[in-house]
mmCIF file of the N, C-alpha and C atoms, coordinates in Angstrom:
data_MODEL
# 
_entry.id   MODEL 
# 
loop_
_atom_site.group_PDB 
_atom_site.id 
_atom_site.type_symbol 
_atom_site.label_atom_id 
_atom_site.label_alt_id 
_atom_site.label_comp_id 
_atom_site.label_asym_id 
_atom_site.label_entity_id 
_atom_site.label_seq_id 
_atom_site.pdbx_PDB_ins_code 
_atom_site.Cartn_x 
_atom_site.Cartn_y 
_atom_site.Cartn_z 
_atom_site.occupancy 
_atom_site.B_iso_or_equiv 
_atom_site.pdbx_formal_charge 
_atom_site.auth_seq_id 
_atom_site.auth_comp_id 
_atom_site.auth_asym_id 
_atom_site.auth_atom_id 
_atom_site.pdbx_PDB_model_num 
ATOM 1   N N  . MET A 1 1  ? 0.832  -1.169  0.000  1.00 0.00 ? 1  MET A N  1 
ATOM 2   C CA . MET A 1 1  ? 0.000  0.000   0.000  1.00 0.00 ? 1  MET A CA 1 
ATOM 3   C C  . MET A 1 1  ? 0.883  1.241   0.000  1.00 0.00 ? 1  MET A C  1 
ATOM 4   N N  . ILE A 1 2  ? 0.396  2.319   -0.571 1.00 0.00 ? 2  ILE A N  1 
ATOM 5   C CA . ILE A 1 2  ? 1.160  3.561   -0.652 1.00 0.00 ? 2  ILE A CA 1 
ATOM 6   C C  . ILE A 1 2  ? 0.591  4.552   0.352  1.00 0.00 ? 2  ILE A C  1 
ATOM 7   N N  . GLU A 1 3  ? 1.474  5.126   1.178  1.00 0.00 ? 3  GLU A N  1 
ATOM 8   C CA . GLU A 1 3  ? 1.082  6.085   2.205  1.00 0.00 ? 3  GLU A CA 1 
ATOM 9   C C  . GLU A 1 3  ? 2.086  7.226   2.224  1.00 0.00 ? 3  GLU A C  1 
ATOM 10  N N  . THR A 1 4  ? 1.674  8.359   2.797  1.00 0.00 ? 4  THR A N  1 
ATOM 11  C CA . THR A 1 4  ? 2.606  9.444   3.065  1.00 0.00 ? 4  THR A CA 1 
ATOM 12  C C  . THR A 1 4  ? 3.169  9.206   4.464  1.00 0.00 ? 4  THR A C  1 
ATOM 13  N N  . VAL A 1 5  ? 4.493  9.086   4.559  1.00 0.00 ? 5  VAL A N  1 
ATOM 14  C CA . VAL A 1 5  ? 5.150  8.749   5.821  1.00 0.00 ? 5  VAL A CA 1 
ATOM 15  C C  . VAL A 1 5  ? 6.210  9.788   6.172  1.00 0.00 ? 5  VAL A C  1 
ATOM 16  N N  . VAL A 1 6  ? 6.606  9.775   7.433  1.00 0.00 ? 6  VAL A N  1 
ATOM 17  C CA . VAL A 1 6  ? 7.772  10.530  7.886  1.00 0.00 ? 6  VAL A CA 1 
ATOM 18  C C  . VAL A 1 6  ? 8.871  9.504   8.092  1.00 0.00 ? 6  VAL A C  1 
ATOM 19  N N  . ALA A 1 7  ? 10.007 9.730   7.430  1.00 0.00 ? 7  ALA A N  1 
ATOM 20  C CA . ALA A 1 7  ? 11.086 8.740   7.480  1.00 0.00 ? 7  ALA A CA 1 
ATOM 21  C C  . ALA A 1 7  ? 12.411 9.396   7.841  1.00 0.00 ? 7  ALA A C  1 
ATOM 22  N N  . LEU A 1 8  ? 13.218 8.667   8.589  1.00 0.00 ? 8  LEU A N  1 
ATOM 23  C CA . LEU A 1 8  ? 14.586 9.070   8.888  1.00 0.00 ? 8  LEU A CA 1 
ATOM 24  C C  . LEU A 1 8  ? 15.493 8.322   7.929  1.00 0.00 ? 8  LEU A C  1 
ATOM 25  N N  . LEU A 1 9  ? 16.261 9.074   7.148  1.00 0.00 ? 9  LEU A N  1 
ATOM 26  C CA . LEU A 1 9  ? 17.167 8.485   6.169  1.00 0.00 ? 9  LEU A CA 1 
ATOM 27  C C  . LEU A 1 9  ? 18.597 8.528   6.679  1.00 0.00 ? 9  LEU A C  1 
ATOM 28  N N  . MET A 1 10 ? 19.351 7.477   6.395  1.00 0.00 ? 10 MET A N  1 
ATOM 29  C CA . MET A 1 10 ? 20.796 7.490   6.609  1.00 0.00 ? 10 MET A CA 1 
ATOM 30  C C  . MET A 1 10 ? 21.423 7.505   5.218  1.00 0.00 ? 10 MET A C  1 
ATOM 31  N N  . ILE A 1 11 ? 22.152 8.579   4.940  1.00 0.00 ? 11 ILE A N  1 
ATOM 32  C CA . ILE A 1 11 ? 22.746 8.772   3.622  1.00 0.00 ? 11 ILE A CA 1 
ATOM 33  C C  . ILE A 1 11 ? 24.262 8.641   3.758  1.00 0.00 ? 11 ILE A C  1 
ATOM 34  N N  . VAL A 1 12 ? 24.847 7.723   3.000  1.00 0.00 ? 12 VAL A N  1 
ATOM 35  C CA . VAL A 1 12 ? 26.295 7.503   3.012  1.00 0.00 ? 12 VAL A CA 1 
ATOM 36  C C  . VAL A 1 12 ? 26.807 7.744   1.596  1.00 0.00 ? 12 VAL A C  1 
ATOM 37  N N  . ASN A 1 13 ? 27.755 8.660   1.474  1.00 0.00 ? 13 ASN A N  1 
ATOM 38  C CA . ASN A 1 13 ? 28.320 9.020   0.165  1.00 0.00 ? 13 ASN A CA 1 
ATOM 39  C C  . ASN A 1 13 ? 27.224 9.354   -0.846 1.00 0.00 ? 13 ASN A C  1 
ATOM 40  N N  . ASN A 1 14 ? 26.267 10.183  -0.432 1.00 0.00 ? 14 ASN A N  1 
ATOM 41  C CA . ASN A 1 14 ? 25.156 10.651  -1.280 1.00 0.00 ? 14 ASN A CA 1 
ATOM 42  C C  . ASN A 1 14 ? 24.248 9.529   -1.790 1.00 0.00 ? 14 ASN A C  1 
ATOM 43  N N  . GLU A 1 15 ? 24.166 8.422   -1.064 1.00 0.00 ? 15 GLU A N  1 
ATOM 44  C CA . GLU A 1 15 ? 23.301 7.304   -1.423 1.00 0.00 ? 15 GLU A CA 1 
ATOM 45  C C  . GLU A 1 15 ? 22.510 6.884   -0.182 1.00 0.00 ? 15 GLU A C  1 
ATOM 46  N N  . ILE A 1 16 ? 21.192 6.714   -0.342 1.00 0.00 ? 16 ILE A N  1 
ATOM 47  C CA . ILE A 1 16 ? 20.354 6.296   0.788  1.00 0.00 ? 16 ILE A CA 1 
ATOM 48  C C  . ILE A 1 16 ? 20.664 4.842   1.117  1.00 0.00 ? 16 ILE A C  1 
ATOM 49  N N  . LYS A 1 17 ? 21.171 4.615   2.321  1.00 0.00 ? 17 LYS A N  1 
ATOM 50  C CA . LYS A 1 17 ? 21.522 3.259   2.754  1.00 0.00 ? 17 LYS A CA 1 
ATOM 51  C C  . LYS A 1 17 ? 20.443 2.645   3.644  1.00 0.00 ? 17 LYS A C  1 
ATOM 52  N N  . GLU A 1 18 ? 19.727 3.492   4.370  1.00 0.00 ? 18 GLU A N  1 
ATOM 53  C CA . GLU A 1 18 ? 18.723 2.970   5.306  1.00 0.00 ? 18 GLU A CA 1 
ATOM 54  C C  . GLU A 1 18 ? 17.611 3.994   5.452  1.00 0.00 ? 18 GLU A C  1 
ATOM 55  N N  . HIS A 1 19 ? 16.385 3.508   5.640  1.00 0.00 ? 19 HIS A N  1 
ATOM 56  C CA . HIS A 1 19 ? 15.244 4.385   5.888  1.00 0.00 ? 19 HIS A CA 1 
ATOM 57  C C  . HIS A 1 19 ? 14.339 3.720   6.909  1.00 0.00 ? 19 HIS A C  1 
ATOM 58  N N  . ARG A 1 20 ? 13.873 4.532   7.851  1.00 0.00 ? 20 ARG A N  1 
ATOM 59  C CA . ARG A 1 20 ? 13.022 4.024   8.933  1.00 0.00 ? 20 ARG A CA 1 
ATOM 60  C C  . ARG A 1 20 ? 11.806 4.918   9.100  1.00 0.00 ? 20 ARG A C  1 
ATOM 61  N N  . ILE A 1 21 ? 10.642 4.314   9.226  1.00 0.00 ? 21 ILE A N  1 
ATOM 62  C CA . ILE A 1 21 ? 9.420  5.062   9.521  1.00 0.00 ? 21 ILE A CA 1 
ATOM 63  C C  . ILE A 1 21 ? 9.506  5.562   10.954 1.00 0.00 ? 21 ILE A C  1 
ATOM 64  N N  . GLN A 1 22 ? 9.080  6.809   11.159 1.00 0.00 ? 22 GLN A N  1 
ATOM 65  C CA . GLN A 1 22 ? 9.091  7.397   12.491 1.00 0.00 ? 22 GLN A CA 1 
ATOM 66  C C  . GLN A 1 22 ? 7.654  7.601   12.959 1.00 0.00 ? 22 GLN A C  1 
ATOM 67  N N  . ILE A 1 23 ? 7.263  6.837   13.977 1.00 0.00 ? 23 ILE A N  1 
ATOM 68  C CA . ILE A 1 23 ? 5.904  6.886   14.513 1.00 0.00 ? 23 ILE A CA 1 
ATOM 69  C C  . ILE A 1 23 ? 5.968  7.266   15.990 1.00 0.00 ? 23 ILE A C  1 
ATOM 70  N N  . ASP A 1 24 ? 5.099  8.183   16.394 1.00 0.00 ? 24 ASP A N  1 
ATOM 71  C CA . ASP A 1 24 ? 5.000  8.571   17.801 1.00 0.00 ? 24 ASP A CA 1 
ATOM 72  C C  . ASP A 1 24 ? 4.240  7.471   18.536 1.00 0.00 ? 24 ASP A C  1 
ATOM 73  N N  . PRO A 1 25 ? 4.849  6.842   19.541 1.00 0.00 ? 25 PRO A N  1 
ATOM 74  C CA . PRO A 1 25 ? 4.170  5.731   20.239 1.00 0.00 ? 25 PRO A CA 1 
ATOM 75  C C  . PRO A 1 25 ? 2.914  6.162   21.001 1.00 0.00 ? 25 PRO A C  1 
ATOM 76  N N  . LYS A 1 26 ? 2.827  7.444   21.378 1.00 0.00 ? 26 LYS A N  1 
ATOM 77  C CA . LYS A 1 26 ? 1.654  7.912   22.124 1.00 0.00 ? 26 LYS A CA 1 
ATOM 78  C C  . LYS A 1 26 ? 0.433  8.048   21.224 1.00 0.00 ? 26 LYS A C  1 
ATOM 79  N N  . THR A 1 27 ? 0.627  8.619   20.034 1.00 0.00 ? 27 THR A N  1 
ATOM 80  C CA . THR A 1 27 ? -0.503 8.866   19.139 1.00 0.00 ? 27 THR A CA 1 
ATOM 81  C C  . THR A 1 27 ? -0.616 7.816   18.047 1.00 0.00 ? 27 THR A C  1 
ATOM 82  N N  . ASN A 1 28 ? 0.439  7.023   17.852 1.00 0.00 ? 28 ASN A N  1 
ATOM 83  C CA . ASN A 1 28 ? 0.495  5.996   16.820 1.00 0.00 ? 28 ASN A CA 1 
ATOM 84  C C  . ASN A 1 28 ? 0.343  6.589   15.410 1.00 0.00 ? 28 ASN A C  1 
ATOM 85  N N  . LYS A 1 29 ? 0.862  7.832   15.240 1.00 0.00 ? 29 LYS A N  1 
ATOM 86  C CA . LYS A 1 29 ? 0.832  8.505   13.944 1.00 0.00 ? 29 LYS A CA 1 
ATOM 87  C C  . LYS A 1 29 ? 2.254  8.858   13.547 1.00 0.00 ? 29 LYS A C  1 
ATOM 88  N N  . TYR A 1 30 ? 2.464  9.130   12.252 1.00 0.00 ? 30 TYR A N  1 
ATOM 89  C CA . TYR A 1 30 ? 3.781  9.528   11.770 1.00 0.00 ? 30 TYR A CA 1 
ATOM 90  C C  . TYR A 1 30 ? 4.159  10.851  12.424 1.00 0.00 ? 30 TYR A C  1 
ATOM 91  N N  . SER A 1 31 ? 5.443  10.980  12.831 1.00 0.00 ? 31 SER A N  1 
ATOM 92  C CA . SER A 1 31 ? 5.830  12.124  13.642 1.00 0.00 ? 31 SER A CA 1 
ATOM 93  C C  . SER A 1 31 ? 7.175  12.702  13.221 1.00 0.00 ? 31 SER A C  1 
ATOM 94  N N  . MET A 1 32 ? 7.161  13.969  12.791 1.00 0.00 ? 32 MET A N  1 
ATOM 95  C CA . MET A 1 32 ? 8.397  14.670  12.476 1.00 0.00 ? 32 MET A CA 1 
ATOM 96  C C  . MET A 1 32 ? 9.190  14.913  13.756 1.00 0.00 ? 32 MET A C  1 
ATOM 97  N N  . LYS A 1 33 ? 8.500  15.103  14.866 1.00 0.00 ? 33 LYS A N  1 
ATOM 98  C CA . LYS A 1 33 ? 9.155  15.305  16.163 1.00 0.00 ? 33 LYS A CA 1 
ATOM 99  C C  . LYS A 1 33 ? 10.028 14.096  16.519 1.00 0.00 ? 33 LYS A C  1 
ATOM 100 N N  . MET A 1 34 ? 9.480  12.890  16.352 1.00 0.00 ? 34 MET A N  1 
ATOM 101 C CA . MET A 1 34 ? 10.247 11.679  16.662 1.00 0.00 ? 34 MET A CA 1 
ATOM 102 C C  . MET A 1 34 ? 11.412 11.515  15.685 1.00 0.00 ? 34 MET A C  1 
ATOM 103 N N  . CYS A 1 35 ? 11.202 11.925  14.446 1.00 0.00 ? 35 CYS A N  1 
ATOM 104 C CA . CYS A 1 35 ? 12.254 11.823  13.445 1.00 0.00 ? 35 CYS A CA 1 
ATOM 105 C C  . CYS A 1 35 ? 13.430 12.733  13.806 1.00 0.00 ? 35 CYS A C  1 
ATOM 106 N N  . LEU A 1 36 ? 13.139 13.977  14.172 1.00 0.00 ? 36 LEU A N  1 
ATOM 107 C CA . LEU A 1 36 ? 14.208 14.911  14.539 1.00 0.00 ? 36 LEU A CA 1 
ATOM 108 C C  . LEU A 1 36 ? 14.936 14.456  15.802 1.00 0.00 ? 36 LEU A C  1 
ATOM 109 N N  . LYS A 1 37 ? 14.203 13.863  16.722 1.00 0.00 ? 37 LYS A N  1 
ATOM 110 C CA . LYS A 1 37 ? 14.815 13.312  17.936 1.00 0.00 ? 37 LYS A CA 1 
ATOM 111 C C  . LYS A 1 37 ? 15.777 12.167  17.574 1.00 0.00 ? 37 LYS A C  1 
ATOM 112 N N  . GLY A 1 38 ? 15.334 11.279  16.678 1.00 0.00 ? 38 GLY A N  1 
ATOM 113 C CA . GLY A 1 38 ? 16.178 10.179  16.225 1.00 0.00 ? 38 GLY A CA 1 
ATOM 114 C C  . GLY A 1 38 ? 17.383 10.675  15.446 1.00 0.00 ? 38 GLY A C  1 
ATOM 115 N N  . LYS A 1 39 ? 17.201 11.733  14.667 1.00 0.00 ? 39 LYS A N  1 
ATOM 116 C CA . LYS A 1 39 ? 18.306 12.315  13.894 1.00 0.00 ? 39 LYS A CA 1 
ATOM 117 C C  . LYS A 1 39 ? 19.372 12.880  14.823 1.00 0.00 ? 39 LYS A C  1 
ATOM 118 N N  . ARG A 1 40 ? 18.954 13.615  15.848 1.00 0.00 ? 40 ARG A N  1 
ATOM 119 C CA . ARG A 1 40 ? 19.912 14.172  16.812 1.00 0.00 ? 40 ARG A CA 1 
ATOM 120 C C  . ARG A 1 40 ? 20.698 13.058  17.493 1.00 0.00 ? 40 ARG A C  1 
ATOM 121 N N  . TYR A 1 41 ? 19.991 12.002  17.905 1.00 0.00 ? 41 TYR A N  1 
ATOM 122 C CA . TYR A 1 41 ? 20.660 10.877  18.558 1.00 0.00 ? 41 TYR A CA 1 
ATOM 123 C C  . TYR A 1 41 ? 21.662 10.219  17.614 1.00 0.00 ? 41 TYR A C  1 
ATOM 124 N N  . ALA A 1 42 ? 21.259 9.982   16.367 1.00 0.00 ? 42 ALA A N  1 
ATOM 125 C CA . ALA A 1 42 ? 22.137 9.329   15.394 1.00 0.00 ? 42 ALA A CA 1 
ATOM 126 C C  . ALA A 1 42 ? 23.368 10.179  15.102 1.00 0.00 ? 42 ALA A C  1 
ATOM 127 N N  . GLU A 1 43 ? 23.191 11.489  14.979 1.00 0.00 ? 43 GLU A N  1 
ATOM 128 C CA . GLU A 1 43 ? 24.325 12.367  14.691 1.00 0.00 ? 43 GLU A CA 1 
ATOM 129 C C  . GLU A 1 43 ? 25.323 12.402  15.847 1.00 0.00 ? 43 GLU A C  1 
ATOM 130 N N  . ARG A 1 44 ? 24.830 12.251  17.059 1.00 0.00 ? 44 ARG A N  1 
ATOM 131 C CA . ARG A 1 44 ? 25.734 12.260  18.224 1.00 0.00 ? 44 ARG A CA 1 
ATOM 132 C C  . ARG A 1 44 ? 26.501 10.951  18.365 1.00 0.00 ? 44 ARG A C  1 
ATOM 133 N N  . THR A 1 45 ? 25.907 9.854   17.921 1.00 0.00 ? 45 THR A N  1 
ATOM 134 C CA . THR A 1 45 ? 26.537 8.558   18.141 1.00 0.00 ? 45 THR A CA 1 
ATOM 135 C C  . THR A 1 45 ? 27.305 8.027   16.938 1.00 0.00 ? 45 THR A C  1 
ATOM 136 N N  . GLU A 1 46 ? 27.026 8.522   15.722 1.00 0.00 ? 46 GLU A N  1 
ATOM 137 C CA . GLU A 1 46 ? 27.738 8.060   14.523 1.00 0.00 ? 46 GLU A CA 1 
ATOM 138 C C  . GLU A 1 46 ? 29.159 8.598   14.516 1.00 0.00 ? 46 GLU A C  1 
ATOM 139 N N  . THR A 1 47 ? 30.088 7.788   14.048 1.00 0.00 ? 47 THR A N  1 
ATOM 140 C CA . THR A 1 47 ? 31.488 8.205   14.002 1.00 0.00 ? 47 THR A CA 1 
ATOM 141 C C  . THR A 1 47 ? 32.014 8.354   12.576 1.00 0.00 ? 47 THR A C  1 
ATOM 142 N N  . GLY A 1 48 ? 31.266 7.952   11.575 1.00 0.00 ? 48 GLY A N  1 
ATOM 143 C CA . GLY A 1 48 ? 31.710 8.033   10.186 1.00 0.00 ? 48 GLY A CA 1 
ATOM 144 C C  . GLY A 1 48 ? 31.725 9.463   9.681  1.00 0.00 ? 48 GLY A C  1 
ATOM 145 N N  . SER A 1 49 ? 32.576 9.737   8.713  1.00 0.00 ? 49 SER A N  1 
ATOM 146 C CA . SER A 1 49 ? 32.712 11.103  8.209  1.00 0.00 ? 49 SER A CA 1 
ATOM 147 C C  . SER A 1 49 ? 31.772 11.395  7.038  1.00 0.00 ? 49 SER A C  1 
ATOM 148 N N  . ASN A 1 50 ? 31.383 10.395  6.267  1.00 0.00 ? 50 ASN A N  1 
ATOM 149 C CA . ASN A 1 50 ? 30.542 10.614  5.098  1.00 0.00 ? 50 ASN A CA 1 
ATOM 150 C C  . ASN A 1 50 ? 29.090 10.219  5.349  1.00 0.00 ? 50 ASN A C  1 
ATOM 151 N N  . ILE A 1 51 ? 28.678 10.234  6.621  1.00 0.00 ? 51 ILE A N  1 
ATOM 152 C CA . ILE A 1 51 ? 27.314 9.828   6.974  1.00 0.00 ? 51 ILE A CA 1 
ATOM 153 C C  . ILE A 1 51 ? 26.485 11.072  7.277  1.00 0.00 ? 51 ILE A C  1 
ATOM 154 N N  . GLU A 1 52 ? 25.303 11.123  6.676  1.00 0.00 ? 52 GLU A N  1 
ATOM 155 C CA . GLU A 1 52 ? 24.376 12.232  6.895  1.00 0.00 ? 52 GLU A CA 1 
ATOM 156 C C  . GLU A 1 52 ? 23.010 11.642  7.235  1.00 0.00 ? 52 GLU A C  1 
ATOM 157 N N  . HIS A 1 53 ? 22.266 12.318  8.093  1.00 0.00 ? 53 HIS A N  1 
ATOM 158 C CA . HIS A 1 53 ? 20.912 11.884  8.447  1.00 0.00 ? 53 HIS A CA 1 
ATOM 159 C C  . HIS A 1 53 ? 19.937 12.973  8.037  1.00 0.00 ? 53 HIS A C  1 
ATOM 160 N N  . GLN A 1 54 ? 18.762 12.562  7.549  1.00 0.00 ? 54 GLN A N  1 
ATOM 161 C CA . GLN A 1 54 ? 17.793 13.520  7.065  1.00 0.00 ? 54 GLN A CA 1 
ATOM 162 C C  . GLN A 1 54 ? 16.385 13.016  7.347  1.00 0.00 ? 54 GLN A C  1 
ATOM 163 N N  . CYS A 1 55 ? 15.510 13.919  7.772  1.00 0.00 ? 55 CYS A N  1 
ATOM 164 C CA . CYS A 1 55 ? 14.102 13.595  7.977  1.00 0.00 ? 55 CYS A CA 1 
ATOM 165 C C  . CYS A 1 55 ? 13.323 14.095  6.767  1.00 0.00 ? 55 CYS A C  1 
ATOM 166 N N  . ILE A 1 56 ? 12.449 13.242  6.232  1.00 0.00 ? 56 ILE A N  1 
ATOM 167 C CA . ILE A 1 56 ? 11.625 13.645  5.094  1.00 0.00 ? 56 ILE A CA 1 
ATOM 168 C C  . ILE A 1 56 ? 10.187 13.183  5.296  1.00 0.00 ? 56 ILE A C  1 
ATOM 169 N N  . LYS A 1 57 ? 9.290  13.923  4.660  1.00 0.00 ? 57 LYS A N  1 
ATOM 170 C CA . LYS A 1 57 ? 7.887  13.500  4.577  1.00 0.00 ? 57 LYS A CA 1 
ATOM 171 C C  . LYS A 1 57 ? 7.669  13.189  3.113  1.00 0.00 ? 57 LYS A C  1 
ATOM 172 N N  . SER A 1 58 ? 7.371  11.935  2.813  1.00 0.00 ? 58 SER A N  1 
ATOM 173 C CA . SER A 1 58 ? 7.300  11.494  1.427  1.00 0.00 ? 58 SER A CA 1 
ATOM 174 C C  . SER A 1 58 ? 6.315  10.345  1.279  1.00 0.00 ? 58 SER A C  1 
ATOM 175 N N  . LYS A 1 59 ? 5.914  10.098  0.047  1.00 0.00 ? 59 LYS A N  1 
ATOM 176 C CA . LYS A 1 59 ? 5.114  8.912   -0.229 1.00 0.00 ? 59 LYS A CA 1 
ATOM 177 C C  . LYS A 1 59 ? 6.041  7.703   -0.251 1.00 0.00 ? 59 LYS A C  1 
ATOM 178 N N  . ALA A 1 60 ? 5.514  6.581   0.186  1.00 0.00 ? 60 ALA A N  1 
ATOM 179 C CA . ALA A 1 60 ? 6.309  5.361   0.221  1.00 0.00 ? 60 ALA A CA 1 
ATOM 180 C C  . ALA A 1 60 ? 5.400  4.152   0.068  1.00 0.00 ? 60 ALA A C  1 
ATOM 181 N N  . GLU A 1 61 ? 5.968  3.104   -0.497 1.00 0.00 ? 61 GLU A N  1 
ATOM 182 C CA . GLU A 1 61 ? 5.282  1.824   -0.546 1.00 0.00 ? 61 GLU A CA 1 
ATOM 183 C C  . GLU A 1 61 ? 5.567  1.139   0.782  1.00 0.00 ? 61 GLU A C  1 
ATOM 184 N N  . VAL A 1 62 ? 4.530  0.875   1.536  1.00 0.00 ? 62 VAL A N  1 
ATOM 185 C CA . VAL A 1 62 ? 4.654  0.369   2.901  1.00 0.00 ? 62 VAL A CA 1 
ATOM 186 C C  . VAL A 1 62 ? 4.085  -1.041  2.967  1.00 0.00 ? 62 VAL A C  1 
ATOM 187 N N  . GLU A 1 63 ? 4.719  -1.892  3.776  1.00 0.00 ? 63 GLU A N  1 
ATOM 188 C CA . GLU A 1 63 ? 4.176  -3.226  3.999  1.00 0.00 ? 63 GLU A CA 1 
ATOM 189 C C  . GLU A 1 63 ? 4.030  -3.472  5.493  1.00 0.00 ? 63 GLU A C  1 
ATOM 190 N N  . LEU A 1 64 ? 3.030  -4.269  5.841  1.00 0.00 ? 64 LEU A N  1 
ATOM 191 C CA . LEU A 1 64 ? 2.788  -4.629  7.238  1.00 0.00 ? 64 LEU A CA 1 
ATOM 192 C C  . LEU A 1 64 ? 3.603  -5.857  7.601  1.00 0.00 ? 64 LEU A C  1 
ATOM 193 N N  . ASN A 1 65 ? 4.240  -5.800  8.747  1.00 0.00 ? 65 ASN A N  1 
ATOM 194 C CA . ASN A 1 65 ? 4.974  -6.952  9.261  1.00 0.00 ? 65 ASN A CA 1 
ATOM 195 C C  . ASN A 1 65 ? 4.016  -7.868  10.009 1.00 0.00 ? 65 ASN A C  1 
ATOM 196 N N  . ILE A 1 66 ? 4.478  -9.034  10.339 1.00 0.00 ? 66 ILE A N  1 
ATOM 197 C CA . ILE A 1 66 ? 3.646  -10.018 11.037 1.00 0.00 ? 66 ILE A CA 1 
ATOM 198 C C  . ILE A 1 66 ? 3.228  -9.517  12.425 1.00 0.00 ? 66 ILE A C  1 
ATOM 199 N N  . ASP A 1 67 ? 4.049  -8.633  13.035 1.00 0.00 ? 67 ASP A N  1 
ATOM 200 C CA . ASP A 1 67 ? 3.720  -8.104  14.362 1.00 0.00 ? 67 ASP A CA 1 
ATOM 201 C C  . ASP A 1 67 ? 2.849  -6.853  14.305 1.00 0.00 ? 67 ASP A C  1 
ATOM 202 N N  . GLY A 1 68 ? 2.443  -6.432  13.094 1.00 0.00 ? 68 GLY A N  1 
ATOM 203 C CA . GLY A 1 68 ? 1.572  -5.276  12.941 1.00 0.00 ? 68 GLY A CA 1 
ATOM 204 C C  . GLY A 1 68 ? 2.300  -3.968  12.681 1.00 0.00 ? 68 GLY A C  1 
ATOM 205 N N  . SER A 1 69 ? 3.622  -3.965  12.797 1.00 0.00 ? 69 SER A N  1 
ATOM 206 C CA . SER A 1 69 ? 4.381  -2.753  12.518 1.00 0.00 ? 69 SER A CA 1 
ATOM 207 C C  . SER A 1 69 ? 4.517  -2.563  11.007 1.00 0.00 ? 69 SER A C  1 
ATOM 208 N N  . LYS A 1 70 ? 4.897  -1.353  10.610 1.00 0.00 ? 70 LYS A N  1 
ATOM 209 C CA . LYS A 1 70 ? 5.036  -1.033  9.191  1.00 0.00 ? 70 LYS A CA 1 
ATOM 210 C C  . LYS A 1 70 ? 6.500  -0.798  8.849  1.00 0.00 ? 70 LYS A C  1 
ATOM 211 N N  . THR A 1 71 ? 6.882  -1.186  7.642  1.00 0.00 ? 71 THR A N  1 
ATOM 212 C CA . THR A 1 71 ? 8.220  -0.897  7.134  1.00 0.00 ? 71 THR A CA 1 
ATOM 213 C C  . THR A 1 71 ? 8.112  -0.345  5.718  1.00 0.00 ? 71 THR A C  1 
ATOM 214 N N  . ILE A 1 72 ? 9.123  0.426   5.354  1.00 0.00 ? 72 ILE A N  1 
ATOM 215 C CA . ILE A 1 72 ? 9.164  1.001   4.015  1.00 0.00 ? 72 ILE A CA 1 
ATOM 216 C C  . ILE A 1 72 ? 9.749  -0.031  3.066  1.00 0.00 ? 72 ILE A C  1 
ATOM 217 N N  . LYS A 1 73 ? 8.999  -0.324  2.030  1.00 0.00 ? 73 LYS A N  1 
ATOM 218 C CA . LYS A 1 73 ? 9.486  -1.226  0.991  1.00 0.00 ? 73 LYS A CA 1 
ATOM 219 C C  . LYS A 1 73 ? 10.221 -0.430  -0.084 1.00 0.00 ? 73 LYS A C  1 
ATOM 220 N N  . LYS A 1 74 ? 9.658  0.757   -0.422 1.00 0.00 ? 74 LYS A N  1 
ATOM 221 C CA . LYS A 1 74 ? 10.270 1.602   -1.448 1.00 0.00 ? 74 LYS A CA 1 
ATOM 222 C C  . LYS A 1 74 ? 9.820  3.029   -1.232 1.00 0.00 ? 74 LYS A C  1 
ATOM 223 N N  . LEU A 1 75 ? 10.763 3.990   -1.259 1.00 0.00 ? 75 LEU A N  1 
ATOM 224 C CA . LEU A 1 75 ? 10.429 5.409   -1.201 1.00 0.00 ? 75 LEU A CA 1 
ATOM 225 C C  . LEU A 1 75 ? 10.022 5.895   -2.582 1.00 0.00 ? 75 LEU A C  1 
ATOM 226 N N  . ILE A 1 76 ? 9.042  6.778   -2.612 1.00 0.00 ? 76 ILE A N  1 
ATOM 227 C CA . ILE A 1 76 ? 8.626  7.396   -3.869 1.00 0.00 ? 76 ILE A CA 1 
ATOM 228 C C  . ILE A 1 76 ? 8.988  8.878   -3.761 1.00 0.00 ? 76 ILE A C  1 
ATOM 229 N N  . LEU A 1 77 ? 10.153 9.231   -4.274 1.00 0.00 ? 77 LEU A N  1 
ATOM 230 C CA . LEU A 1 77 ? 10.644 10.603  -4.200 1.00 0.00 ? 77 LEU A CA 1 
ATOM 231 C C  . LEU A 1 77 ? 10.165 11.371  -5.416 1.00 0.00 ? 77 LEU A C  1 
ATOM 232 N N  . GLU A 1 78 ? 9.503  12.474  -5.169 1.00 0.00 ? 78 GLU A N  1 
ATOM 233 C CA . GLU A 1 78 ? 8.980  13.291  -6.280 1.00 0.00 ? 78 GLU A CA 1 
ATOM 234 C C  . GLU A 1 78 ? 9.609  14.660  -6.287 1.00 0.00 ? 78 GLU A C  1 
# 
């Protein structure tokens, strides 16, 4: 299914290596606040020099996991 999500991207050498949906556990909705919090944490703990983190709101192809959580199958960047 295609949804508009808030995702935290890990970009290495100008290539997206990882993307994670950011959901607020209190409201169970996509959250830019949680994404920025995760970005700050990642930037403080990462030691690589060519690693960048970015929060985006974008359409994505999403799939449901067996435990009910959602993961990004493919980002749709426009």
